[in-house]
C-alpha positions as CSV (number, residue, x, y, z in Angstrom):
1,X,49.2,-45.7,-53.8
2,X,47.0,-48.6,-54.7
3,X,45.1,-48.3,-51.4
4,X,44.3,-44.7,-52.3
5,X,43.0,-45.8,-55.7
6,X,40.9,-48.5,-54.2
7,X,39.4,-45.9,-51.7
8,X,38.6,-43.5,-54.5
9,X,37.0,-46.2,-56.6
10,X,34.8,-47.3,-53.7
11,X,33.6,-43.7,-53.2
12,X,32.8,-43.4,-56.9
13,X,30.8,-46.7,-56.9
14,X,28.9,-45.7,-53.7
15,X,28.0,-42.4,-55.2
16,X,26.8,-44.0,-58.5
17,X,24.6,-46.5,-56.6
18,X,23.1,-43.6,-54.6
19,X,22.3,-41.7,-57.7
20,X,20.9,-44.8,-59.4
21,X,18.6,-45.6,-56.4
22,X,17.4,-42.0,-56.3
23,X,16.4,-42.1,-59.9
24,X,14.0,-45.0,-59.5
25,X,16.2,-47.9,-60.6
26,X,15.4,-49.6,-57.3
27,X,11.6,-49.2,-57.6
28,X,11.3,-45.8,-56.1
29,X,9.6,-44.1,-59.0
30,X,7.1,-41.1,-58.8
31,X,4.3,-41.7,-56.3
32,X,0.8,-42.2,-57.6
33,X,-1.2,-39.1,-56.5
34,X,-4.0,-39.3,-59.1
35,X,-7.4,-40.3,-57.6
36,X,-9.7,-42.8,-59.2
37,X,-12.4,-41.6,-61.7
38,X,-16.1,-42.1,-60.9
39,X,-17.8,-42.2,-64.2
40,X,-21.4,-42.7,-63.0
41,X,-23.5,-43.6,-60.0
42,X,-27.1,-44.9,-60.3
43,X,-29.5,-45.8,-57.6
44,X,-32.7,-47.9,-58.0
45,X,-35.4,-47.4,-56.8
46,X,-35.0,-43.8,-55.6
47,X,-38.4,-43.6,-53.7
48,X,-39.5,-46.1,-51.1
49,X,-42.7,-46.6,-49.1
50,X,-42.4,-45.8,-45.4
51,X,-41.3,-49.4,-44.6
52,X,-38.0,-48.7,-46.3
53,X,-36.3,-51.5,-48.1
54,X,-33.5,-52.3,-50.5
55,X,-31.9,-49.9,-53.1
56,X,-29.4,-51.1,-55.6
57,X,-26.3,-48.9,-56.1
58,X,-24.3,-49.2,-59.3
59,X,-20.9,-47.5,-59.7
60,X,-18.7,-47.2,-62.8
61,X,-15.2,-46.3,-61.7
62,X,-11.6,-46.7,-62.9
63,X,-8.0,-45.7,-62.0
64,X,-4.8,-45.1,-64.0
65,X,-2.6,-47.2,-61.9
66,X,-4.8,-49.7,-60.0
67,X,-6.6,-52.5,-61.7
68,X,-10.4,-52.7,-61.5
69,X,-10.2,-55.8,-59.3
70,X,-8.0,-54.0,-56.8
71,X,-10.1,-50.8,-56.4
72,X,-12.1,-50.6,-53.2
73,X,-15.6,-49.2,-53.8
74,X,-18.2,-48.6,-51.0
75,X,-21.5,-46.9,-50.6
76,X,-23.4,-45.5,-47.6
77,X,-26.6,-43.7,-46.8
78,X,-26.0,-40.3,-45.1
79,X,-28.2,-37.8,-43.4
80,X,-27.9,-34.7,-45.6
81,X,-28.0,-32.1,-42.8
82,X,-25.8,-33.8,-40.2
83,X,-23.6,-35.9,-42.4
84,X,-24.2,-38.9,-40.1
85,X,-23.9,-42.3,-41.7
86,X,-27.2,-44.1,-41.4
87,X,-26.4,-47.3,-43.4
88,X,-23.1,-48.7,-44.4
89,X,-20.5,-48.3,-45.6
90,X,-21.0,-51.4,-47.7
91,X,-18.5,-52.8,-50.2
92,X,-19.6,-52.9,-53.8
93,X,-18.0,-56.0,-55.5
94,X,-16.8,-55.8,-59.1
95,X,-19.4,-57.1,-61.4
96,X,-17.7,-56.8,-64.8
97,X,-15.4,-54.4,-66.6
98,X,-15.4,-51.3,-64.4
99,X,-18.9,-51.8,-62.9
100,X,-19.5,-52.3,-59.2
101,X,-22.9,-53.1,-57.6
102,X,-24.5,-53.9,-54.3
103,X,-27.7,-53.2,-52.3
104,X,-28.2,-51.0,-49.3
105,X,-31.2,-51.4,-46.9
106,X,-32.9,-48.0,-46.2
107,X,-34.5,-47.8,-42.7
108,X,-38.2,-47.5,-42.2
109,X,-39.6,-44.0,-41.7
110,X,-41.8,-43.7,-38.6
111,X,-42.6,-40.0,-39.1
112,X,-45.2,-38.2,-41.2
113,X,-42.6,-36.4,-43.3
114,X,-40.6,-38.0,-46.1
115,X,-37.0,-38.8,-45.2
116,X,-34.3,-38.1,-47.8
117,X,-30.8,-39.7,-47.6
118,X,-27.7,-38.9,-49.7
119,X,-25.9,-41.9,-51.3
120,X,-22.2,-41.5,-50.6
121,X,-19.9,-43.4,-52.9
122,X,-16.1,-43.8,-52.1
123,X,-13.5,-45.3,-54.4
124,X,-9.9,-46.0,-53.1
125,X,-7.0,-47.0,-55.3
126,X,-3.9,-49.0,-54.3
127,X,-2.0,-45.9,-53.3
128,X,-4.7,-44.6,-51.0
129,X,-6.1,-41.9,-53.3
130,X,-9.8,-41.4,-52.9
131,X,-12.7,-40.2,-55.0
132,X,-16.1,-39.5,-53.6
133,X,-19.6,-38.9,-55.1
134,X,-22.7,-37.6,-53.4
135,X,-24.8,-36.7,-56.4
136,X,-27.5,-39.3,-55.8
137,X,-30.2,-39.5,-53.1
138,X,-33.2,-41.6,-52.1
139,X,-36.5,-40.8,-50.4
140,X,-38.5,-42.8,-47.9
141,X,-42.1,-41.8,-47.7
142,X,-43.7,-40.8,-44.4
143,X,-46.5,-42.4,-42.5
144,X,-49.5,-40.8,-44.3
145,X,-52.9,-41.2,-42.5
146,X,-55.9,-42.5,-44.4
147,X,-58.0,-40.1,-46.4
148,X,-61.8,-39.8,-45.8
149,X,-63.4,-38.6,-49.0
150,X,-67.0,-38.5,-47.7
151,X,-69.3,-39.4,-44.9
152,X,-73.1,-39.9,-45.4
153,X,-75.8,-40.5,-42.8
154,X,-79.4,-41.5,-43.6
155,X,-81.8,-40.7,-42.2
156,X,-80.3,-37.7,-40.3
157,X,-83.5,-36.7,-38.5
158,X,-85.6,-38.9,-36.1
159,X,-88.6,-38.4,-33.8
160,X,-88.1,-38.9,-30.1
161,X,-88.2,-42.7,-30.6
162,X,-84.7,-42.6,-32.2
163,X,-83.9,-45.5,-34.5
164,X,-81.1,-46.7,-36.8
165,X,-79.1,-44.6,-39.1
166,X,-77.1,-45.9,-42.0
167,X,-73.5,-44.5,-42.1
168,X,-71.6,-44.7,-45.4
169,X,-67.9,-43.8,-45.5
170,X,-65.7,-43.5,-48.6
171,X,-62.0,-43.8,-47.5
172,X,-58.6,-44.7,-48.9
173,X,-55.0,-45.1,-47.9
174,X,-51.7,-44.9,-49.8
175,X,-50.3,-48.3,-48.4
176,X,-53.2,-50.2,-46.9
177,X,-55.8,-51.9,-49.1
178,X,-59.4,-50.8,-48.4
179,X,-60.4,-54.3,-47.2
180,X,-57.6,-54.2,-44.6
181,X,-58.6,-50.8,-43.1
182,X,-60.7,-50.5,-39.9
183,X,-63.6,-48.1,-40.3
184,X,-65.8,-47.2,-37.2
185,X,-68.8,-45.0,-36.5
186,X,-70.1,-43.5,-33.3
187,X,-72.5,-41.0,-32.0
188,X,-70.9,-38.3,-29.9
189,X,-72.3,-35.6,-27.5
190,X,-71.2,-32.3,-29.1
191,X,-70.4,-30.6,-25.8
192,X,-68.7,-33.4,-23.7
193,X,-67.5,-35.6,-26.5
194,X,-69.1,-38.6,-24.7
195,X,-69.9,-41.6,-26.8
196,X,-73.7,-42.3,-26.7
197,X,-73.7,-45.0,-29.4
198,X,-71.1,-47.3,-30.9
199,X,-68.4,-47.5,-32.0
200,X,-69.6,-50.0,-34.6
201,X,-67.5,-51.5,-37.4
202,X,-68.6,-50.4,-40.9
203,X,-68.4,-53.3,-43.4
204,X,-66.3,-53.0,-46.5
205,X,-68.8,-52.9,-49.4
206,X,-66.7,-52.4,-52.6
207,X,-64.1,-50.0,-54.0
208,X,-63.4,-47.6,-51.1
209,X,-66.9,-47.7,-49.6
210,X,-67.8,-48.8,-46.1
211,X,-71.3,-49.0,-44.7
212,X,-73.2,-50.1,-41.6
213,X,-76.1,-49.3,-39.2
214,X,-75.7,-47.1,-36.1
215,X,-78.2,-47.0,-33.3
216,X,-79.7,-43.6,-32.4
217,X,-81.0,-43.5,-28.9
218,X,-84.5,-42.1,-28.1
219,X,-85.0,-38.7,-26.5
220,X,-87.2,-38.7,-23.5
221,X,-86.7,-35.0,-22.9
222,X,-88.9,-32.2,-24.2
223,X,-86.0,-30.7,-26.2
224,X,-84.5,-32.1,-29.4
225,X,-81.0,-33.5,-29.3
226,X,-78.2,-33.3,-31.9
227,X,-75.4,-35.8,-32.0
228,X,-72.2,-35.7,-34.0
229,X,-71.4,-38.7,-36.2
230,X,-67.8,-39.6,-35.7
231,X,-66.2,-41.7,-38.5
232,X,-62.7,-43.0,-37.9
233,X,-60.4,-44.9,-40.3
234,X,-57.3,-46.8,-39.2
235,X,-54.8,-48.2,-41.6
236,X,-52.4,-51.1,-41.1
237,X,-49.7,-48.8,-39.6
238,X,-52.2,-47.5,-36.9
239,X,-52.5,-44.1,-38.5
240,X,-56.0,-42.8,-37.8
241,X,-58.1,-40.2,-39.5
242,X,-61.3,-38.9,-37.8
243,X,-64.3,-37.1,-39.4
244,X,-67.0,-35.4,-37.4
245,X,-68.7,-33.3,-40.1
246,X,-72.1,-35.1,-40.0
247,X,-74.8,-35.1,-37.3
248,X,-78.2,-36.6,-36.5
249,X,-81.0,-35.0,-34.6
250,X,-83.7,-36.6,-32.4
251,X,-86.9,-34.7,-31.7
252,X,-87.9,-34.3,-28.1
253,X,-90.9,-35.8,-26.5
254,X,-93.8,-33.5,-27.1
255,X,-95.8,-33.0,-23.9
256,X,-99.5,-33.9,-24.1
257,X,-101.9,-31.0,-24.6
258,X,-103.4,-29.6,-21.4
259,X,-106.8,-31.0,-20.3
260,X,-109.8,-29.1,-21.4
261,X,-110.9,-26.5,-19.0
């Protein structure tokens, strides 16, 4: 009889332990399924020159069950159309409170069009719950060629001897200082495009103005010749702008009058 009582007691105790373990008494409480909260994402600067460079990403995030020090926060630069990750992911360390910060290096843009990247932020808590944010973006300017504002030529008309014309060019660039630009001038045959004089380097004068002399060859024919003045401006990134709107003319050699009859 006592053995039966002992058996029943053991069964009751085992059942009680099973119930107790199932109710969380052994640490098996409800699983954490709540993702972290991303309060804000800021990026500075949001526009870069074509060389690219560093942008600082600041994230404010928190979680109901995971401490700020234990949250895993990262940031990446992503192609908006394909979703491909271009830079990162990079871990953002905790700065203070619930603020995380780090810098990403945006790549240089070698095209003429501006390149935009989405800033993707991910926050993981201790249970593996994830929150993401893609509300911010940055733009890397394209390689813009220099701008030629004006070209002047003086004089623009010569007799058959030819001579020297003064070429004045006003030009600018969005990234290269005027003194660092290369400005050239040439005389071009309109039909063939052959260079008949130059190129010569125009000296930087002041502001955005460049000036220099350009030889105009004589015309030994009986017909006047017209040449295009080609002005070209090259910036530090080897972008070139060409202007051929101006021209010079050289009068032909007038034949002597016929002898008197």
